[in-house]
TILOGU-824413 format. One record per residue (C-alpha): residue in one letter; x, y, z. Coordinates in steps of 0.2 Angstrom, whole numbers, padded with zeros to 4 digits, always signed. Last residue first. Layout:
BEGIN
AXYZ
...
This chain:
BEGIN
V-0051-0041-0119
G-0059-0053-0109
F-0071-0041-0100
V-0060-0039-0082
R-0044-0040-0092
L-0051-0022-0101
V-0053-0015-0085
G-0036-0021-0078
D-0027-0014-0094
W-0035+0001-0089
L-0028+0004-0073
R-0011+0000-0079
E-0014+0014-0092
G-0020+0026-0076
A-0005+0020-0065
G+0007+0027-0079
R+0016+0016-0094
K+0036+0017-0093
Q+0036-0003-0095
E+0026-0001-0110
F+0040+0009-0119
P+0054-0002-0115
S+0045-0016-0121
R+0036-0028-0109
A+0041-0046-0104
S+0028-0058-0106
T+0040-0067-0118
E+0036-0080-0132
Q+0018-0076-0132
C+0004-0088-0126
L-0007-0100-0136
F-0017-0117-0130
V-0021-0132-0140
G-0032-0147-0134
R-0032-0163-0123
G-0034-0162-0104
E-0026-0148-0092
F-0021-0130-0093
L-0014-0121-0079
D-0014-0102-0080
D-0001-0094-0068
F-0006-0085-0052
L+0002-0071-0042
P+0009-0062-0056
N+0028-0064-0062
M+0043-0053-0061
G+0035-0041-0048
R+0049-0042-0036
L+0038-0052-0022
Y+0031-0063-0035
A+0049-0069-0044
W+0053-0071-0024
F+0039-0082-0020
T+0043-0094-0034
E+0030-0105-0045
A+0016-0094-0046
R+0001-0102-0036
V-0012-0110-0049
P-0027-0101-0060
R-0038-0113-0068
Y-0043-0120-0086
D-0047-0137-0092
L-0046-0138-0110
G-0060-0141-0121
P-0064-0122-0126
T-0047-0123-0136
F-0034-0109-0129
G-0030-0091-0130
I-0017-0077-0128
T-0008-0083-0111
A+0009-0072-0108
D+0003-0062-0093
S-0005-0078-0086
N+0013-0085-0085
V+0011-0104-0091
R+0007-0120-0084
R+0004-0136-0093
A-0006-0151-0090
G-0008-0167-0103
T-0012-0183-0095
G-0031-0179-0093
A-0036-0191-0107
P-0024-0204-0109
E-0012-0203-0122
G-0013-0211-0139
S-0015-0194-0149
A-0007-0179-0139
G-0014-0172-0123
L-0008-0156-0123
V-0004-0146-0139
E+0006-0130-0137
G+0006-0114-0149
R+0018-0101-0148
V+0016-0083-0153
G+0031-0071-0157
R+0044-0060-0148
G+0029-0052-0140
G+0012-0057-0149
A+0002-0053-0162
L-0012-0065-0168
L-0020-0068-0186
L-0034-0078-0185
H-0040-0089-0198
G-0058-0096-0203
P-0070-0111-0203
G-0071-0109-0189
V-0079-0100-0172
F-0070-0088-0161
E-0073-0089-0143
F-0073-0073-0133
H-0071-0075-0114
R-0078-0064-0100
F-0077-0062-0081
Q-0057-0060-0082
G-0051-0053-0063
T-0039-0069-0062
V-0046-0071-0044
W-0064-0066-0048
A-0064-0078-0063
Q-0057-0093-0053
V-0070-0091-0040
H-0084-0094-0052
F-0099-0085-0054
L-0097-0071-0064
R-0091-0082-0079
W-0097-0074-0096
H-0095-0083-0111
R-0095-0072-0128
R-0097-0081-0145
I-0089-0074-0160
R-0095-0080-0178
M-0082-0080-0193
R-0088-0070-0208
G-0092-0079-0225
G-0087-0077-0242
G-0077-0094-0244
T-0066-0091-0228
G-0067-0076-0216
V-0050-0070-0211
L-0045-0063-0195
G-0032-0047-0189
A-0021-0042-0178
L-0029-0050-0163
F-0020-0050-0146
R-0032-0036-0140
P-0046-0049-0144
R-0041-0061-0130
V-0044-0078-0139
I-0054-0094-0134
M-0052-0105-0151
T-0065-0115-0160
A-0064-0129-0172
G-0080-0135-0181
E-0075-0131-0198
P-0057-0128-0199
L-0049-0115-0189
S-0030-0109-0195
V-0022-0099-0183
L-0006-0088-0189
G+0007-0082-0180
L+0015-0064-0180
E+0029-0055-0170
T+0032-0041-0160
H+0048-0035-0153
A+0050-0023-0166
D+0036-0013-0163
T+0027+0000-0174
Q+0027-0005-0190
S+0021-0023-0186
S+0023-0036-0199
F+0010-0043-0212
T+0011-0048-0232
A-0005-0051-0242
R-0005-0063-0255
L-0019-0067-0269
E-0025-0082-0275
G-0035-0085-0291
A-0053-0083-0298
T-0053-0065-0292
K-0065-0058-0278
N-0052-0058-0265
R-0058-0046-0251
M-0049-0036-0241
E-0056-0024-0227
I-0043-0012-0218
L-0049-0009-0201
E-0055+0006-0194
T-0058+0001-0177
L-0051-0017-0169
G-0041-0006-0157
A-0046-0019-0142
A-0056-0006-0133
A-0065+0000-0147
C-0069-0018-0154
T-0075-0023-0134
L-0084-0006-0135
P-0094-0012-0151
I-0098-0028-0148
R-0113-0032-0158
W-0104-0021-0172
D-0092-0033-0177
L-0075-0029-0183
L-0080-0009-0183
T-0077+0005-0195
R-0072-0006-0209
T-0062+0004-0222
K-0061-0003-0241
R-0050-0014-0253
A-0053-0025-0266
L-0038-0037-0269
Q-0030-0035-0286
E-0016-0024-0281
D-0006-0039-0270
S-0003-0033-0253
A+0010-0027-0242
Q+0014-0021-0224
L-0003-0022-0216
F+0001-0023-0197
K-0002-0005-0193
E-0017-0005-0204
K-0026-0018-0192
V-0033-0033-0202
W-0050-0038-0209
L-0047-0051-0222
T-0061-0059-0234
D-0059-0074-0243
G-0071-0078-0259
P-0056-0084-0271
R-0041-0089-0259
L-0031-0077-0250
T-0014-0082-0247
M-0004-0077-0230
D+0012-0070-0228
L+0021-0065-0212
A+0034-0054-0207
A+0041-0055-0189
R+0040-0073-0188
S+0027-0086-0179
T+0027-0104-0185
T+0010-0109-0191
I-0004-0115-0179
E-0016-0127-0186
P-0033-0129-0175
V-0038-0145-0168
P-0056-0151-0172
A-0068-0153-0155
G-0065-0168-0144
A-0069-0159-0128
P-0084-0149-0124
G-0082-0129-0121
L-0078-0117-0107
R-0072-0128-0095
V-0066-0121-0078
P-0055-0131-0065
A-0060-0136-0048
R-0051-0126-0034
G-0036-0130-0026
S-0026-0115-0033
I-0038-0103-0024
L-0035-0110-0007
P-0015-0111-0011
A-0016-0093-0016
F-0024-0085-0001
V-0012-0089+0012
F+0007-0091+0007
F+0006-0081-0009
A-0008-0067-0004
L-0003-0067+0014
L+0015-0063+0009
R+0011-0051-0005
W+0000-0041+0008
V+0015-0039+0020
P+0027-0034+0006
P+0014-0021-0002
G+0010-0013+0016
L+0027-0012+0023
F+0035+0003+0014
Y+0020+0013+0010
L+0011+0007+0025
A+0027+0015+0034
V+0024+0032+0025
L+0005+0032+0028
A+0009+0029+0047
L+0022+0042+0047
V+0011+0054+0039
Q-0003+0050+0053
R+0009+0052+0067
G+0015+0070+0062
Y-0004+0075+0059
K-0006+0089+0073
E+0013+0091+0078
W+0019+0091+0059
A+0006+0103+0054
A+0011+0116+0067
R+0028+0114+0064
A+0025+0116+0045
Y+0014+0131+0048
H+0027+0140+0059
E+0042+0137+0047
V+0033+0143+0033
K+0027+0158+0043
S+0044+0163+0048
K+0049+0172+0064
Q+0046+0157+0075
A+0060+0160+0087
E+0049+0170+0098
V+0036+0157+0097
V+0048+0144+0101
A+0056+0152+0116
L+0040+0155+0123
Q+0034+0137+0121
G+0050+0133+0130
R+0047+0145+0144
M+0029+0138+0145
R+0037+0119+0147
G+0049+0126+0160
L+0035+0135+0170
A+0025+0119+0170
I+0039+0109+0176
E+0046+0121+0188
L+0026+0123+0194
G+0025+0105+0197
D+0041+0103+0206
K+0035+0118+0217
E+0019+0109+0222
W+0029+0094+0226
Q+0040+0103+0238
T+0024+0111+0246
R+0018+0094+0250
T+0034+0089+0257
L+0034+0106+0268
R+0017+0102+0273
E+0022+0085+0279
R+0038+0093+0288
V+0027+0105+0297
E+0016+0091+0303
V+0031+0081+0308
I+0039+0095+0317
R+0023+0101+0327
A+0022+0083+0333
K+0039+0086+0341
S+0036+0103+0348
D+0020+0097+0355
A+0030+0081+0362
E+0043+0092+0370
M+0030+0105+0376
K+0021+0090+0385
K+0038+0084+0393
L+0041+0103+0399
R+0023+0104+0406
A+0024+0086+0416
I+0042+0091+0422
R+0034+0109+0428
A+0019+0099+0437
D+0032+0087+0446
N+0042+0101+0452
E+0026+0111+0459
K+0020+0096+0469
L+0038+0093+0475
Q+0040+0112+0480
A+0023+0112+0490
A+0029+0095+0499
D+0044+0102+0504
M+0061+0092+0499
T+0069+0080+0511
L+0062+0064+0504
R+0063+0069+0486
K+0081+0074+0488
M+0084+0055+0492
G+0082+0050+0474
S+0076+0061+0462
T+0069+0078+0463
Q+0083+0089+0458
D+0088+0077+0445
E+0070+0077+0437
V+0070+0097+0436
E+0086+0096+0426
L+0081+0082+0415
A+0064+0092+0411
L+0076+0108+0406
R+0086+0098+0394
R+0071+0091+0386
S+0062+0106+0385
E+0077+0114+0377
I+0078+0100+0364
A+0060+0102+0360
R+0060+0120+0359
A+0075+0120+0347
E+0067+0107+0335
A+0052+0117+0335
A+0061+0134+0331
T+0071+0123+0316
I+0055+0116+0310
Q+0047+0134+0309
T+0060+0140+0300
R+0060+0126+0288
F+0042+0129+0284
D+0045+0147+0283
A+0056+0145+0270
M+0045+0133+0260
R+0033+0147+0260
A+0043+0160+0253
E+0049+0146+0239
V+0029+0143+0236
D+0027+0161+0235
A+0041+0163+0222
L+0034+0148+0212
A+0017+0158+0211
A+0025+0173+0206
E+0035+0163+0191
L+0020+0155+0186
K+0011+0170+0184
K+0025+0178+0177
V+0026+0163+0164
E+0007+0164+0160
G+0009+0182+0155
T+0024+0180+0144
L+0014+0166+0135
A-0001+0178+0133
R+0008+0191+0127
L+0018+0180+0114
T+0004+0172+0107
E-0004+0190+0104
N+0012+0195+0096
R+0012+0178+0086
R-0007+0181+0081
L-0004+0199+0074
D+0011+0194+0065
F+0003+0178+0057
D-0014+0189+0052
G-0031+0179+0053
R-0038+0167+0039
D-0029+0152+0046
R-0039+0139+0035
V-0029+0143+0021
F-0012+0142+0032
A-0018+0126+0039
W-0020+0118+0022
L-0004+0123+0016
A+0005+0117+0032
L-0005+0099+0028
A+0001+0101+0010
A+0019+0103+0015
V+0018+0090+0028
A+0013+0077+0014
L+0025+0084+0001
V+0040+0080+0014
L+0035+0065+0019
L+0031+0058+0001
L+0048+0066-0003
V+0056+0056+0012
G+0048+0039+0007
F+0052+0042-0012
T+0070+0043-0009
L+0070+0028+0003
K+0060+0017-0010
K+0073+0024-0022
L+0087+0019-0011
L+0081+0002-0007
W+0079-0003-0026
T+0096+0004-0030
L+0101-0006-0014
F+0093-0023-0021
R+0099-0020-0038
L+0118-0017-0031
L+0116-0033-0019
A+0109-0043-0035
E+0125-0039-0046
M+0136-0044-0032
């Protein structure tokens, strides 16, 4: 019952928006017609009325002439039928007078005269019948002409009635816009309703299976040291050893020891300024432990209660592919800075499907402070003792934070069509195979604030994904 109610609510919203779209489109087209029509509406209406009235009178006169001709044709047919009957009757009378024995006793001159008269009467009868056929054909053609005139007259009277009733400019231009562009507007509304479902059907059942069978991508060699991942929590403590340097977003810093040397860092890495700006890695708080002992800093999201933090420790030689937007901060150990490598994948089908053409690889030693919805979870594939390639795990692509470069990575079709159709899951999940670690959010569901984002913000998210941010 709840599912039916949600469906009806969704359908009502669609219909409401469709009707609103139809009304707005017609209103915009009517306004455009009004702007283009520079003449006076009343003057144009009066001119149209005069023209239509003149056409109606012409059609009425033509119809009256046709009806008069038809009446004349009927009179001619009646007269011709009477002549044919009378000629037939007289011919029979004369034949009766000259038939049989009467013909033997009749004077030769009289007999010749009677035969000539019979011939004339029969010819008159034949001519009358031929005339009847001819006039009836003309009457039929005239009836067709009359039907055409009546149709034209009815249409013209209808137009005249419409113009006479159109005393409102709004109604006039709205009607004109609908008559001219109504089909196109209806086609757009139909595309609004049917376009997305049809595209999703084709994408899920035709396009996605072809892509899922492609060979995976590997961004680095296998066998590198495995990073250490802490359990994520709402508030996270970190120990900074002597010489360690921390760069963190201000909104995630909750508390820190006073002995830490602080300053502002404009950009995390000046080699990738646009990426840092897009990922929010600007105006960071830089804290360095210049003492001989260990100092602590505590982190927590100050703006979103749904966000939890996790710490990924990269030993020497370990690396991790991470989307910079999930970075809350990072730590360089022993006075060094963590290196960032960039991998472009412009000529791989997977990149075009997922819309991500660049990947960022963070090289240890160091620590990554990551922020994720409801927390950050790390999963280890291909545990020690298992044959290589036995580990395989899929995850919602919206939840993926990062992975070790030695894993085979490829997009695979989402598990259920209905979840994809309703927008609950993207078309492709991320599939990781081999030995390594991948990171994901505990949940990819957006907070209530994020769900209200506009189309511009969603487009911006797509742009960030293209560049691996």
